[in-house]
N, CA, C and O atoms as a Maestro MAE file, in Angstrom:
{
 s_m_m2io_version
 :::
 2.0.0
}

f_m_ct {
 s_m_title
 :::
 protein
 m_atom[264] {
  # First column is atom index #
  i_m_mmod_type
  r_m_x_coord
  r_m_y_coord
  r_m_z_coord
  i_m_residue_number
  s_m_chain_name
  s_m_pdb_residue_name
  s_m_pdb_atom_name
  i_m_atomic_number
  :::
  1 25 12.005 6.456 -16.265 1 A "MET " " N  " 7
  2 3 11.588 5.174 -15.727 1 A "MET " " CA " 6
  3 2 12.243 4.922 -14.368 1 A "MET " " C  " 6
  4 15 11.577 4.473 -13.435 1 A "MET " " O  " 8
  5 25 13.537 5.208 -14.251 2 A "GLU " " N  " 7
  6 3 14.243 4.974 -12.990 2 A "GLU " " CA " 6
  7 2 13.630 5.797 -11.864 2 A "GLU " " C  " 6
  8 15 13.448 5.287 -10.758 2 A "GLU " " O  " 8
  9 25 13.309 7.061 -12.129 3 A "GLN " " N  " 7
  10 3 12.714 7.916 -11.109 3 A "GLN " " CA " 6
  11 2 11.349 7.397 -10.683 3 A "GLN " " C  " 6
  12 15 11.000 7.461 -9.504 3 A "GLN " " O  " 8
  13 25 10.579 6.887 -11.626 4 A "ALA " " N  " 7
  14 3 9.260 6.337 -11.301 4 A "ALA " " CA " 6
  15 2 9.382 5.116 -10.387 4 A "ALA " " C  " 6
  16 15 8.588 4.948 -9.462 4 A "ALA " " O  " 8
  17 25 10.365 4.274 -10.646 5 A "ILE " " N  " 7
  18 3 10.581 3.091 -9.808 5 A "ILE " " CA " 6
  19 2 11.036 3.500 -8.418 5 A "ILE " " C  " 6
  20 15 10.549 2.962 -7.424 5 A "ILE " " O  " 8
  21 25 11.961 4.443 -8.335 6 A "LEU " " N  " 7
  22 3 12.425 4.919 -7.032 6 A "LEU " " CA " 6
  23 2 11.304 5.562 -6.243 6 A "LEU " " C  " 6
  24 15 11.222 5.391 -5.026 6 A "LEU " " O  " 8
  25 25 10.449 6.291 -6.914 7 A "SER " " N  " 7
  26 3 9.300 6.915 -6.266 7 A "SER " " CA " 6
  27 2 8.333 5.851 -5.755 7 A "SER " " C  " 6
  28 15 7.809 5.970 -4.647 7 A "SER " " O  " 8
  29 25 8.095 4.821 -6.549 8 A "ALA " " N  " 7
  30 3 7.201 3.739 -6.145 8 A "ALA " " CA " 6
  31 2 7.761 3.005 -4.923 8 A "ALA " " C  " 6
  32 15 7.012 2.661 -4.008 8 A "ALA " " O  " 8
  33 25 9.051 2.769 -4.905 9 A "ILE " " N  " 7
  34 3 9.682 2.122 -3.752 9 A "ILE " " CA " 6
  35 2 9.503 2.973 -2.497 9 A "ILE " " C  " 6
  36 15 9.156 2.457 -1.435 9 A "ILE " " O  " 8
  37 25 9.740 4.270 -2.626 10 A "ALA " " N  " 7
  38 3 9.568 5.180 -1.480 10 A "ALA " " CA " 6
  39 2 8.125 5.157 -0.992 10 A "ALA " " C  " 6
  40 15 7.884 5.144 0.215 10 A "ALA " " O  " 8
  41 25 7.163 5.153 -1.912 11 A "ASP " " N  " 7
  42 3 5.749 5.114 -1.532 11 A "ASP " " CA " 6
  43 2 5.400 3.829 -0.796 11 A "ASP " " C  " 6
  44 15 4.686 3.859 0.206 11 A "ASP " " O  " 8
  45 25 5.899 2.706 -1.286 12 A "ILE " " N  " 7
  46 3 5.628 1.417 -0.654 12 A "ILE " " CA " 6
  47 2 6.214 1.379 0.748 12 A "ILE " " C  " 6
  48 15 5.540 0.974 1.695 12 A "ILE " " O  " 8
  49 25 7.456 1.795 0.883 13 A "GLU " " N  " 7
  50 3 8.119 1.717 2.169 13 A "GLU " " CA " 6
  51 2 7.580 2.721 3.180 13 A "GLU " " C  " 6
  52 15 7.721 2.516 4.386 13 A "GLU " " O  " 8
  53 25 6.964 3.807 2.707 14 A "SER " " N  " 7
  54 3 6.408 4.797 3.627 14 A "SER " " CA " 6
  55 2 4.963 4.520 4.005 14 A "SER " " C  " 6
  56 15 4.416 5.204 4.870 14 A "SER " " O  " 8
  57 25 4.337 3.541 3.383 15 A "ALA " " N  " 7
  58 3 2.948 3.182 3.717 15 A "ALA " " CA " 6
  59 2 2.967 2.362 4.996 15 A "ALA " " C  " 6
  60 15 3.209 1.155 4.960 15 A "ALA " " O  " 8
  61 25 2.712 3.010 6.128 16 A "SER " " N  " 7
  62 3 2.860 2.356 7.429 16 A "SER " " CA " 6
  63 2 1.943 1.152 7.593 16 A "SER " " C  " 6
  64 15 2.278 0.226 8.331 16 A "SER " " O  " 8
  65 25 0.802 1.143 6.927 17 A "ALA " " N  " 7
  66 3 -0.120 0.002 7.056 17 A "ALA " " CA " 6
  67 2 0.496 -1.274 6.488 17 A "ALA " " C  " 6
  68 15 0.155 -2.372 6.926 17 A "ALA " " O  " 8
  69 25 1.384 -1.141 5.535 18 A "LEU " " N  " 7
  70 3 2.007 -2.315 4.931 18 A "LEU " " CA " 6
  71 2 3.209 -2.820 5.725 18 A "LEU " " C  " 6
  72 15 3.479 -4.021 5.745 18 A "LEU " " O  " 8
  73 25 3.928 -1.913 6.375 19 A "ASN " " N  " 7
  74 3 5.158 -2.264 7.084 19 A "ASN " " CA " 6
  75 2 6.051 -3.112 6.181 19 A "ASN " " C  " 6
  76 15 6.535 -4.171 6.581 19 A "ASN " " O  " 8
  77 25 6.260 -2.626 4.955 20 A "ALA " " N  " 7
  78 3 6.995 -3.386 3.954 20 A "ALA " " CA " 6
  79 2 8.344 -2.743 3.646 20 A "ALA " " C  " 6
  80 15 8.543 -1.543 3.830 20 A "ALA " " O  " 8
  81 25 9.249 -3.571 3.176 21 A "ARG " " N  " 7
  82 3 10.548 -3.094 2.714 21 A "ARG " " CA " 6
  83 2 10.823 -3.733 1.362 21 A "ARG " " C  " 6
  84 15 10.698 -4.948 1.215 21 A "ARG " " O  " 8
  85 25 11.192 -2.939 0.388 22 A "VAL " " N  " 7
  86 3 11.502 -3.452 -0.941 22 A "VAL " " CA " 6
  87 2 12.918 -4.013 -0.911 22 A "VAL " " C  " 6
  88 15 13.876 -3.298 -0.615 22 A "VAL " " O  " 8
  89 25 13.037 -5.305 -1.221 23 A "GLU " " N  " 7
  90 3 14.341 -5.953 -1.209 23 A "GLU " " CA " 6
  91 2 14.929 -6.087 -2.609 23 A "GLU " " C  " 6
  92 15 16.148 -6.127 -2.775 23 A "GLU " " O  " 8
  93 25 14.062 -6.156 -3.610 24 A "SER " " N  " 7
  94 3 14.559 -6.250 -4.979 24 A "SER " " CA " 6
  95 2 13.466 -5.795 -5.933 24 A "SER " " C  " 6
  96 15 12.288 -5.741 -5.580 24 A "SER " " O  " 8
  97 25 13.879 -5.476 -7.132 25 A "VAL " " N  " 7
  98 3 12.938 -5.078 -8.183 25 A "VAL " " CA " 6
  99 2 13.180 -6.018 -9.351 25 A "VAL " " C  " 6
  100 15 14.269 -6.061 -9.923 25 A "VAL " " O  " 8
  101 25 12.144 -6.767 -9.691 26 A "ASP " " N  " 7
  102 3 12.232 -7.726 -10.780 26 A "ASP " " CA " 6
  103 2 11.734 -7.074 -12.064 26 A "ASP " " C  " 6
  104 15 11.012 -6.077 -12.023 26 A "ASP " " O  " 8
  105 25 12.108 -7.617 -13.159 27 A "SER " " N  " 7
  106 3 11.666 -7.062 -14.442 27 A "SER " " CA " 6
  107 2 10.199 -7.373 -14.706 27 A "SER " " C  " 6
  108 15 9.570 -6.708 -15.529 27 A "SER " " O  " 8
  109 25 9.647 -8.364 -14.030 28 A "ALA " " N  " 7
  110 3 8.222 -8.689 -14.186 28 A "ALA " " CA " 6
  111 2 7.415 -7.743 -13.313 28 A "ALA " " C  " 6
  112 15 7.621 -7.679 -12.101 28 A "ALA " " O  " 8
  113 25 6.495 -7.007 -13.930 29 A "LEU " " N  " 7
  114 3 5.700 -6.032 -13.187 29 A "LEU " " CA " 6
  115 2 4.478 -6.693 -12.570 29 A "LEU " " C  " 6
  116 15 3.966 -7.683 -13.092 29 A "LEU " " O  " 8
  117 25 4.016 -6.143 -11.460 30 A "VAL " " N  " 7
  118 3 2.806 -6.647 -10.818 30 A "VAL " " CA " 6
  119 2 1.780 -5.524 -10.724 30 A "VAL " " C  " 6
  120 15 2.134 -4.345 -10.723 30 A "VAL " " O  " 8
  121 25 0.528 -5.895 -10.646 31 A "GLY " " N  " 7
  122 3 -0.546 -4.913 -10.546 31 A "GLY " " CA " 6
  123 2 -1.107 -4.855 -9.133 31 A "GLY " " C  " 6
  124 15 -0.631 -5.545 -8.231 31 A "GLY " " O  " 8
  125 25 -2.121 -4.025 -8.955 32 A "LEU " " N  " 7
  126 3 -2.728 -3.854 -7.650 32 A "LEU " " CA " 6
  127 2 -3.307 -5.163 -7.118 32 A "LEU " " C  " 6
  128 15 -3.197 -5.453 -5.926 32 A "LEU " " O  " 8
  129 25 -3.920 -5.952 -7.996 33 A "SER " " N  " 7
  130 3 -4.487 -7.229 -7.564 33 A "SER " " CA " 6
  131 2 -3.400 -8.177 -7.060 33 A "SER " " C  " 6
  132 15 -3.597 -8.891 -6.077 33 A "SER " " O  " 8
  133 25 -2.253 -8.179 -7.740 34 A "ASP " " N  " 7
  134 3 -1.138 -9.024 -7.309 34 A "ASP " " CA " 6
  135 2 -0.643 -8.584 -5.931 34 A "ASP " " C  " 6
  136 15 -0.399 -9.418 -5.059 34 A "ASP " " O  " 8
  137 25 -0.498 -7.291 -5.741 35 A "ILE " " N  " 7
  138 3 -0.037 -6.750 -4.455 35 A "ILE " " CA " 6
  139 2 -1.030 -7.092 -3.358 35 A "ILE " " C  " 6
  140 15 -0.634 -7.477 -2.258 35 A "ILE " " O  " 8
  141 25 -2.314 -6.955 -3.649 36 A "ALA " " N  " 7
  142 3 -3.351 -7.276 -2.672 36 A "ALA " " CA " 6
  143 2 -3.256 -8.742 -2.254 36 A "ALA " " C  " 6
  144 15 -3.323 -9.060 -1.067 36 A "ALA " " O  " 8
  145 25 -3.102 -9.615 -3.216 37 A "GLU " " N  " 7
  146 3 -2.994 -11.043 -2.918 37 A "GLU " " CA " 6
  147 2 -1.762 -11.357 -2.074 37 A "GLU " " C  " 6
  148 15 -1.834 -12.137 -1.125 37 A "GLU " " O  " 8
  149 25 -0.641 -10.747 -2.424 38 A "LEU " " N  " 7
  150 3 0.612 -10.998 -1.706 38 A "LEU " " CA " 6
  151 2 0.595 -10.454 -0.281 38 A "LEU " " C  " 6
  152 15 1.238 -11.025 0.601 38 A "LEU " " O  " 8
  153 25 -0.130 -9.357 -0.038 39 A "THR " " N  " 7
  154 3 -0.141 -8.734 1.279 39 A "THR " " CA " 6
  155 2 -1.324 -9.149 2.141 39 A "THR " " C  " 6
  156 15 -1.329 -8.902 3.346 39 A "THR " " O  " 8
  157 25 -2.331 -9.781 1.533 40 A "GLY " " N  " 7
  158 3 -3.515 -10.155 2.284 40 A "GLY " " CA " 6
  159 2 -4.490 -9.007 2.465 40 A "GLY " " C  " 6
  160 15 -5.455 -9.129 3.218 40 A "GLY " " O  " 8
  161 25 -4.253 -7.899 1.788 41 A "LEU " " N  " 7
  162 3 -5.172 -6.762 1.826 41 A "LEU " " CA " 6
  163 2 -6.086 -6.830 0.608 41 A "LEU " " C  " 6
  164 15 -5.830 -7.582 -0.332 41 A "LEU " " O  " 8
  165 25 -7.141 -6.045 0.636 42 A "THR " " N  " 7
  166 3 -8.035 -5.999 -0.514 42 A "THR " " CA " 6
  167 2 -7.431 -5.107 -1.596 42 A "THR " " C  " 6
  168 15 -6.567 -4.274 -1.323 42 A "THR " " O  " 8
  169 25 -7.898 -5.295 -2.819 43 A "ARG " " N  " 7
  170 3 -7.454 -4.449 -3.920 43 A "ARG " " CA " 6
  171 2 -7.817 -2.998 -3.639 43 A "ARG " " C  " 6
  172 15 -7.051 -2.083 -3.942 43 A "ARG " " O  " 8
  173 25 -8.999 -2.800 -3.055 44 A "GLN " " N  " 7
  174 3 -9.464 -1.449 -2.701 44 A "GLN " " CA " 6
  175 2 -8.500 -0.790 -1.701 44 A "GLN " " C  " 6
  176 15 -8.169 0.387 -1.845 44 A "GLN " " O  " 8
  177 25 -8.057 -1.537 -0.702 45 A "ALA " " N  " 7
  178 3 -7.119 -1.001 0.293 45 A "ALA " " CA " 6
  179 2 -5.803 -0.610 -0.367 45 A "ALA " " C  " 6
  180 15 -5.238 0.438 -0.057 45 A "ALA " " O  " 8
  181 25 -5.315 -1.448 -1.275 46 A "ILE " " N  " 7
  182 3 -4.078 -1.143 -1.972 46 A "ILE " " CA " 6
  183 2 -4.239 0.099 -2.844 46 A "ILE " " C  " 6
  184 15 -3.335 0.932 -2.914 46 A "ILE " " O  " 8
  185 25 -5.394 0.225 -3.512 47 A "ALA " " N  " 7
  186 3 -5.646 1.410 -4.338 47 A "ALA " " CA " 6
  187 2 -5.662 2.668 -3.482 47 A "ALA " " C  " 6
  188 15 -5.143 3.704 -3.898 47 A "ALA " " O  " 8
  189 25 -6.253 2.591 -2.288 48 A "LEU " " N  " 7
  190 3 -6.275 3.754 -1.396 48 A "LEU " " CA " 6
  191 2 -4.864 4.096 -0.924 48 A "LEU " " C  " 6
  192 15 -4.504 5.271 -0.848 48 A "LEU " " O  " 8
  193 25 -4.067 3.081 -0.610 49 A "LEU " " N  " 7
  194 3 -2.681 3.341 -0.213 49 A "LEU " " CA " 6
  195 2 -1.901 3.974 -1.362 49 A "LEU " " C  " 6
  196 15 -1.115 4.898 -1.155 49 A "LEU " " O  " 8
  197 25 -2.122 3.476 -2.558 50 A "LYS " " N  " 7
  198 3 -1.443 4.013 -3.742 50 A "LYS " " CA " 6
  199 2 -1.745 5.491 -3.926 50 A "LYS " " C  " 6
  200 15 -0.872 6.287 -4.272 50 A "LYS " " O  " 8
  201 25 -3.009 5.839 -3.685 51 A "ASP " " N  " 7
  202 3 -3.437 7.230 -3.876 51 A "ASP " " CA " 6
  203 2 -3.182 8.107 -2.659 51 A "ASP " " C  " 6
  204 15 -3.456 9.307 -2.693 51 A "ASP " " O  " 8
  205 25 -2.660 7.524 -1.584 52 A "GLY " " N  " 7
  206 3 -2.432 8.285 -0.364 52 A "GLY " " CA " 6
  207 2 -3.714 8.649 0.351 52 A "GLY " " C  " 6
  208 15 -3.732 9.570 1.169 52 A "GLY " " O  " 8
  209 25 -4.800 7.926 0.046 53 A "ALA " " N  " 7
  210 3 -6.105 8.258 0.613 53 A "ALA " " CA " 6
  211 2 -6.469 7.401 1.813 53 A "ALA " " C  " 6
  212 15 -7.519 7.613 2.421 53 A "ALA " " O  " 8
  213 25 -5.641 6.453 2.163 54 A "ARG " " N  " 7
  214 3 -5.941 5.566 3.296 54 A "ARG " " CA " 6
  215 2 -5.582 6.296 4.579 54 A "ARG " " C  " 6
  216 15 -4.513 6.897 4.687 54 A "ARG " " O  " 8
  217 25 -6.489 6.240 5.554 55 A "GLY " " N  " 7
  218 3 -6.285 6.916 6.820 55 A "GLY " " CA " 6
  219 2 -5.336 6.176 7.738 55 A "GLY " " C  " 6
  220 15 -4.612 5.272 7.319 55 A "GLY " " O  " 8
  221 25 -5.353 6.575 8.995 56 A "SER " " N  " 7
  222 3 -4.445 6.009 9.995 56 A "SER " " CA " 6
  223 2 -4.809 4.583 10.374 56 A "SER " " C  " 6
  224 15 -4.002 3.866 10.964 56 A "SER " " O  " 8
  225 25 -6.034 4.170 10.033 57 A "GLY " " N  " 7
  226 3 -6.466 2.824 10.376 57 A "GLY " " CA " 6
  227 2 -7.272 2.768 11.650 57 A "GLY " " C  " 6
  228 15 -7.830 1.721 11.978 57 A "GLY " " O  " 8
  229 25 -7.351 3.888 12.390 58 A "SER " " N  " 7
  230 3 -8.137 3.875 13.619 58 A "SER " " CA " 6
  231 2 -9.600 4.086 13.277 58 A "SER " " C  " 6
  232 15 -9.959 5.007 12.543 58 A "SER " " O  " 8
  233 25 -10.432 3.215 13.822 59 A "VAL " " N  " 7
  234 3 -11.868 3.267 13.538 59 A "VAL " " CA " 6
  235 2 -12.608 3.271 14.864 59 A "VAL " " C  " 6
  236 15 -12.286 2.491 15.761 59 A "VAL " " O  " 8
  237 25 -13.597 4.143 14.993 60 A "SER " " N  " 7
  238 3 -14.402 4.177 16.209 60 A "SER " " CA " 6
  239 2 -15.301 2.959 16.263 60 A "SER " " C  " 6
  240 15 -15.776 2.480 15.233 60 A "SER " " O  " 8
  241 25 -15.534 2.457 17.470 61 A "ARG " " N  " 7
  242 3 -16.466 1.340 17.640 61 A "ARG " " CA " 6
  243 2 -17.883 1.827 17.446 61 A "ARG " " C  " 6
  244 15 -18.183 2.997 17.685 61 A "ARG " " O  " 8
  245 25 -18.738 0.952 17.022 62 A "ALA " " N  " 7
  246 3 -20.145 1.299 16.833 62 A "ALA " " CA " 6
  247 2 -20.734 1.782 18.157 62 A "ALA " " C  " 6
  248 15 -20.528 1.167 19.203 62 A "ALA " " O  " 8
  249 25 -21.458 2.875 18.096 63 A "GLY " " N  " 7
  250 3 -22.112 3.393 19.292 63 A "GLY " " CA " 6
  251 2 -21.249 4.303 20.136 63 A "GLY " " C  " 6
  252 15 -21.681 4.727 21.208 63 A "GLY " " O  " 8
  253 25 -20.030 4.621 19.687 64 A "THR " " N  " 7
  254 3 -19.178 5.536 20.438 64 A "THR " " CA " 6
  255 2 -18.914 6.772 19.608 64 A "THR " " C  " 6
  256 15 -18.930 6.724 18.379 64 A "THR " " O  " 8
  257 25 -18.676 7.852 20.271 65 A "ALA " " N  " 7
  258 3 -18.389 9.107 19.572 65 A "ALA " " CA " 6
  259 2 -16.899 9.198 19.302 65 A "ALA " " C  " 6
  260 15 -16.061 8.790 20.106 65 A "ALA " " O  " 8
  261 25 -16.605 9.762 18.112 66 A "GLY " " N  " 7
  262 3 -15.325 10.178 17.770 66 A "GLY " " CA " 6
  263 2 -14.143 9.459 17.616 66 A "GLY " " C  " 6
  264 15 -13.104 10.040 17.303 66 A "GLY " " O  " 8
  :::
 }
 m_bond[263] {
  # First column is bond index #
  i_m_from
  i_m_to
  i_m_order
  :::
  1 1 2 1
  2 2 3 1
  3 3 4 2
  4 3 5 1
  5 5 6 1
  6 6 7 1
  7 7 8 2
  8 7 9 1
  9 9 10 1
  10 10 11 1
  11 11 12 2
  12 11 13 1
  13 13 14 1
  14 14 15 1
  15 15 16 2
  16 15 17 1
  17 17 18 1
  18 18 19 1
  19 19 20 2
  20 19 21 1
  21 21 22 1
  22 22 23 1
  23 23 24 2
  24 23 25 1
  25 25 26 1
  26 26 27 1
  27 27 28 2
  28 27 29 1
  29 29 30 1
  30 30 31 1
  31 31 32 2
  32 31 33 1
  33 33 34 1
  34 34 35 1
  35 35 36 2
  36 35 37 1
  37 37 38 1
  38 38 39 1
  39 39 40 2
  40 39 41 1
  41 41 42 1
  42 42 43 1
  43 43 44 2
  44 43 45 1
  45 45 46 1
  46 46 47 1
  47 47 48 2
  48 47 49 1
  49 49 50 1
  50 50 51 1
  51 51 52 2
  52 51 53 1
  53 53 54 1
  54 54 55 1
  55 55 56 2
  56 55 57 1
  57 57 58 1
  58 58 59 1
  59 59 60 2
  60 59 61 1
  61 61 62 1
  62 62 63 1
  63 63 64 2
  64 63 65 1
  65 65 66 1
  66 66 67 1
  67 67 68 2
  68 67 69 1
  69 69 70 1
  70 70 71 1
  71 71 72 2
  72 71 73 1
  73 73 74 1
  74 74 75 1
  75 75 76 2
  76 75 77 1
  77 77 78 1
  78 78 79 1
  79 79 80 2
  80 79 81 1
  81 81 82 1
  82 82 83 1
  83 83 84 2
  84 83 85 1
  85 85 86 1
  86 86 87 1
  87 87 88 2
  88 87 89 1
  89 89 90 1
  90 90 91 1
  91 91 92 2
  92 91 93 1
  93 93 94 1
  94 94 95 1
  95 95 96 2
  96 95 97 1
  97 97 98 1
  98 98 99 1
  99 99 100 2
  100 99 101 1
  101 101 102 1
  102 102 103 1
  103 103 104 2
  104 103 105 1
  105 105 106 1
  106 106 107 1
  107 107 108 2
  108 107 109 1
  109 109 110 1
  110 110 111 1
  111 111 112 2
  112 111 113 1
  113 113 114 1
  114 114 115 1
  115 115 116 2
  116 115 117 1
  117 117 118 1
  118 118 119 1
  119 119 120 2
  120 119 121 1
  121 121 122 1
  122 122 123 1
  123 123 124 2
  124 123 125 1
  125 125 126 1
  126 126 127 1
  127 127 128 2
  128 127 129 1
  129 129 130 1
  130 130 131 1
  131 131 132 2
  132 131 133 1
  133 133 134 1
  134 134 135 1
  135 135 136 2
  136 135 137 1
  137 137 138 1
  138 138 139 1
  139 139 140 2
  140 139 141 1
  141 141 142 1
  142 142 143 1
  143 143 144 2
  144 143 145 1
  145 145 146 1
  146 146 147 1
  147 147 148 2
  148 147 149 1
  149 149 150 1
  150 150 151 1
  151 151 152 2
  152 151 153 1
  153 153 154 1
  154 154 155 1
  155 155 156 2
  156 155 157 1
  157 157 158 1
  158 158 159 1
  159 159 160 2
  160 159 161 1
  161 161 162 1
  162 162 163 1
  163 163 164 2
  164 163 165 1
  165 165 166 1
  166 166 167 1
  167 167 168 2
  168 167 169 1
  169 169 170 1
  170 170 171 1
  171 171 172 2
  172 171 173 1
  173 173 174 1
  174 174 175 1
  175 175 176 2
  176 175 177 1
  177 177 178 1
  178 178 179 1
  179 179 180 2
  180 179 181 1
  181 181 182 1
  182 182 183 1
  183 183 184 2
  184 183 185 1
  185 185 186 1
  186 186 187 1
  187 187 188 2
  188 187 189 1
  189 189 190 1
  190 190 191 1
  191 191 192 2
  192 191 193 1
  193 193 194 1
  194 194 195 1
  195 195 196 2
  196 195 197 1
  197 197 198 1
  198 198 199 1
  199 199 200 2
  200 199 201 1
  201 201 202 1
  202 202 203 1
  203 203 204 2
  204 203 205 1
  205 205 206 1
  206 206 207 1
  207 207 208 2
  208 207 209 1
  209 209 210 1
  210 210 211 1
  211 211 212 2
  212 211 213 1
  213 213 214 1
  214 214 215 1
  215 215 216 2
  216 215 217 1
  217 217 218 1
  218 218 219 1
  219 219 220 2
  220 219 221 1
  221 221 222 1
  222 222 223 1
  223 223 224 2
  224 223 225 1
  225 225 226 1
  226 226 227 1
  227 227 228 2
  228 227 229 1
  229 229 230 1
  230 230 231 1
  231 231 232 2
  232 231 233 1
  233 233 234 1
  234 234 235 1
  235 235 236 2
  236 235 237 1
  237 237 238 1
  238 238 239 1
  239 239 240 2
  240 239 241 1
  241 241 242 1
  242 242 243 1
  243 243 244 2
  244 243 245 1
  245 245 246 1
  246 246 247 1
  247 247 248 2
  248 247 249 1
  249 249 250 1
  250 250 251 1
  251 251 252 2
  252 251 253 1
  253 253 254 1
  254 254 255 1
  255 255 256 2
  256 255 257 1
  257 257 258 1
  258 258 259 1
  259 259 260 2
  260 259 261 1
  261 261 262 1
  262 262 263 1
  263 263 264 2
  :::
 }
}
């Protein structure tokens, strides 16, 4: 359990889109929806971050290449 929590903290702090720092760990657990609400991101975005599938965040404008 301890290793899972430490791994989760490392994942959260390394997700550059969140720019978050874990200050404490409470005994009450939160889910993806809770995290989305607290960060202002969508649940889908949080799920992608959790899975490491979220890109750099750079998006091409409509009508431009690459």
